[in-house]
N, C-alpha and C positions, 0 to 999 in steps of 0.2 A: 082296097081297104088298107093295105100296108102303108100306102102313101098318106092316107088320112090319119092313120094311127101315129105315123112318124110326125106329122104336122102338129097333132095334139100334144105329143111329148115335148116338142120344141117350145110350144106356147107355155106349157106348164113349167118347163125349166126356166124360161125367161121371167115368168111371174115370180117364181120362188127366189130368184136372184135379185130382184128389184128391192131396194131398201124400203122398209116399212115407213109409213108417213111419220110416225112418232119418233123415229130415229134419224130423221133428216137433220143436217147440220143446222138449219134455221130453227128447228124446234129446240135445239140444245142451248141456244142463246137466250138468256133471260135478262130483262132490264129491271133493275131494282127500283121500286117505288118508295123506298124508305128515304125520308127526307134527310136522315142522318148520313146517307151515302151520296148526297148531292151537294154541290157547292152552294152554300147559303150566303157567303160573303167572300168577295175577292180579297179583301183584307179586313182585319179586325184587331182589336186591342182590348185588354182587360187588366185592371189594377186592383190592388188591395192596400189598405193602410193599417192592417192589424185586426185581429178578432179578440173578443173578450166580453166583459160586462158592459155592453154599450146599449143603454136603455134611454128612451126618450124622456122619461121622468127625471133622469139624472143629467140631462143636457139643457143648457140655456139656449135661447134663440140665437144669441150672438155666437156661441161656440158651434152650434149646429151649422150656422151660415159659414163660419170660418172653415169647417171641414168640407162642406159642400163646395165652396169656392176653390179650395186647394185641390180637391179630387178632380174637379172640372178642369182646372188649369193643367194638372198633371196629365190627364188622359188626352186632352186636346193637343198637348205638345207632341205626344207620341203619335196620335192620329194624323196630325199634320205631316209628320215625316212619312207615314205610310201612304197618305193621299198623293204625295208628290213623287211616289215611286221609290222612296227610300227603303232601306233594309229593316227587317224586324229587329235586328240587333241595335241599330241606331235609335229606333222607336223606344225600345225597352230602356236604354240608357237615358234618353231624354226625359221620359216620364219619371223614372226613379230619382234622377238628380233633383227634380223639383220637390219631391217629397222629402228627400234627404236635406234639402235646404230649409225646410220648414220645422219649427219647434213643435208642431202639432203631433208629429209621429216619432216613434222610437227608432230613429235611424238618422245618421248624420247629426245635424244641429240639435235635434230633439232626443238624442240618445240618453239612455238611463245611466246611472252610476254603478260601478262595481263596489264591492265591500270596502275596497281601499280608497274609494272616493275619486276614481278616474273614469274616463269614458273609453270603452274598449269595443271596437266595431267589427262586425262580420258582414260579408257579402259573397254572393256567388252569381255566376253567369254561365249560360249554356246555349250553344248553337245547335239547333235541331237538324241542320243539313249535314254537318260533319260529326256530330256528337262530341265535338271539342268542348271543353269546359274549363273554367278558372274560378278560383275562390281565394279569399283571404279571411283570416281569423285573428282577432286581437290587435287589429291596427289601431293606432292612437293619434296619428298626425295627418291623416288624409281627409280632406273636406268631403269628398264624394267617393266612398268606398266602392260603389258599384262600378265606377270607371276603372278603379284599380283591379277589381276582379276580372273585368273584361281584358285588361292588359296582360294579366297572368295567363289568360286563355290564348291570346293572340301573339304575345311577345316573349313567352317563356316556354320551356319544355315541361313545366310542371302544371299541376292542377290546383293544389292547395298550398298556400304559404301562411305562416302563422307568426304572431308576436312581433318581436323586433325585426325578424327577417322580412315580414311584409312591409314594415315601415322603411327598411333599407332598400327594398326593391322599388318602392314608390319614389324615394329620393334619387334613385339612379335613372329614372325615366325622364326622357325629354319629350314630354307630352303636355299640351296645354290643358287637358282635362284633369291632370293630376296636380292639385293645389295642396301644398304642404302648409299646415296650420299648427299653432300651439294647441295642446289639449284643452286649454281654457276656452277655446272657441266653442266647444260643445256644451259649455256650462249653461244650464237654464235653472232658474230658481225652483220651478215646479218639480223637475226631476231630482234636484238636490234635496228638497224637502221630503220627497217620497223615500229616499234613502234614509234620511234622519228618522223618519217614523218607524221604519223597519229596524234600524239599529237600536232605537229606544225599546222596541218590543222585545228584541233579543236580550237586551240588558236586564229587563224586568223578569223575563221568563227563563233566561238562561239559554245557552247554545249547547245543544246535545252533541256537537262535533260533526254533524252532517253538513254537507255543502249548502243545502237549502231544505227548508221544511215544506215539502211539496203538499202536505196535507192542510196547510194553513191557507185559507182562501184569500187572505189579505196579501200574502206573499205571492200566491199563484197569480193573482190579477195584475201584479206589478211587472209581469214579463211580456205583456202583449204590446203591440204597436209596430211590429215588423212591417216593412213595405215590400211590394213586389209587383211585377208586371210580366205579362205574356203577350206576344204580338205575332201576327201572321201577315206577311207582306204579299205583294202582288206576284212575286215569283214562287209563292208556295212555301217559303221558308218560315219556320217557327223559331223564336228565341224566347228565353225566359231569364229573369233575374230576380234576386231577393237581397234585401239589405236590412240590417238590424243593429241595435245597440245591445241586444241580448236581454237579460233579465236583471232587474234591480237587485243589488246586493249579491251578485254572483261572485263566487269565490274560487280559488285554486285554479284560475285560468279556464273556468268552465266554458265550453263551446256547445252551442245548441245546434239545431238542424239547419239554420239559414245558410251556412257555408258548406254544408254537406250535399254533394251532388247525389240526387236520388231521394233525398229526404226533404230538403228545403226548396230545391230547384231541379227541374228536369225538362228536357225538350227533345223531341224526336219528330222529324217531318212525317214519318209514317203513321204516327198516332196523334200526339198532342204535346202541349207545353203546360207546365204546372209551376206555380209559386205558392209556397206554404206559409202559414202563420199560426202560432199557438205554442203549446207546451212541447218544446223541442225534443226532450228526451223520448217522448212517445213517437214523435214523427221520425226520429232516427230508428227506433226499434222496428217500426212498421215500414220503413222506407216508403213513406206515403206517396211522394211525387212519382217515383218510378213504378210503384205498385199500380197506380192508375193507368199508366201507359201499358204495363204488362197485361192487365186485364183486357185492355182494348186489343192488344196484339195477339194474345194467346187464346182468349176466350171469345173474342169478337164482340165484346160489349161496346155500347155507344159511350160517348163521353159522359153523358148524364148518368147512365147506369153505373159506370165505373167510379165516378166521383161519389155517388151516393153510397155505393157498396163500401168504399174505403173510409169515408168520413163518418157516415151515420152508423155503420155496422162494425167494421174492423177496428178503426181508431177508437170508437166509443167503447167497444168491448175490452180494449186494453186499458181504458181509463183515461185516455188522452182527450184533450179539448183543443179546439182551434178550427181552422178552415183552410180552404185553398181557392185560388182563382185559376181557371184553365180555359184553353180553347183547342179545338182539334183542327185537322188539316182542311176541313170543309168550312171553317169559320164559326162553328157552333161554340157557344160560350157556356161555361158552368161556374157558378160561384157558390160553393157548398161549404157550410159551417155548422158546428154543433154547439155553438155558444149563443149568448143572448144577442149578439150582433157582430157585424164585421163591416168596416169601412171598405167600400167597394164601388167600382164603376166599370162600365163597358161601353164600347162604341164600335159600330160596324162601317162598312163602305158606303152606306146610305146616310151616314151622319147621325144615326139614332143613338142618343145618349141615355144611358141608364145609370142612376146613382142610388146607392142604398147604404144604410147604416144599421138599421135595426132588423130584427127577425120579422120579416113581412111575409 
């Protein structure tokens, strides 16, 4: 009997020491079925050409076609870089340079005029792999500011250069992408007449001494047109860039969100890349581009959830208007805005092209 009892005790001891089925290592492994945590595109690219009062009833067929063609040309240039195995940074620069060379957008050739009647340009660039960034503000002699912002990132110890310093840095570079031009290069009659209308309005109603009358919808809508791009390459690297002429009639050396890292541009391989467009003062206050990344990193939100939270809720609650384009490390794209429209386009590794202008 003692032998039987001892045998039973050994069996019970062995059973109690055996791991329970629900605690086995295999049971602890979970496979996510959330599409947002799966790679949807090996590479992808998204661009914007500004947000604002963009309505079909205000657009002629000719102008609509012009915007459609230029957005297509721009995004295909960047997509071609990615398809050939090029870097996200090269894709961003290639796409933005095309929009900077077009008078359709408030960047480069199509830049708006300051109160003094000159063109003053801003741009920023960020590498999501290293978190390195570069930006310039108030440059007046560089044909493609986005290329100069990238050089500040790669060829200087600084992040942001401004005014005459940024022009001096440009002239010191031995780089074929940096073309020095006279400020008259940026002149377009349409932008010049926009300034004249605002100056006439100020002359009639008086200037109360503030930099800009942000409550005036006519002046408000004169600031849109910023261009930007975000790209994800085959190596999983994200880059983002933004370029603008600022807002018509800007005074006192005003700088908006476009050259501010975290406001106008942000990129992080662990989360997403973002390029902003809109009422810059509010984008700076809300650190809109970084906030989207932070919501993804710290709260676990998807790109779609984060962009909607920031643009439709937080920015709107502040009183800010505008939008962003963005993509995450999986290739998901978000083009979120709270205005009547935003010039935008995206393209993935399958060659699917999406172009939008109005609030659809």
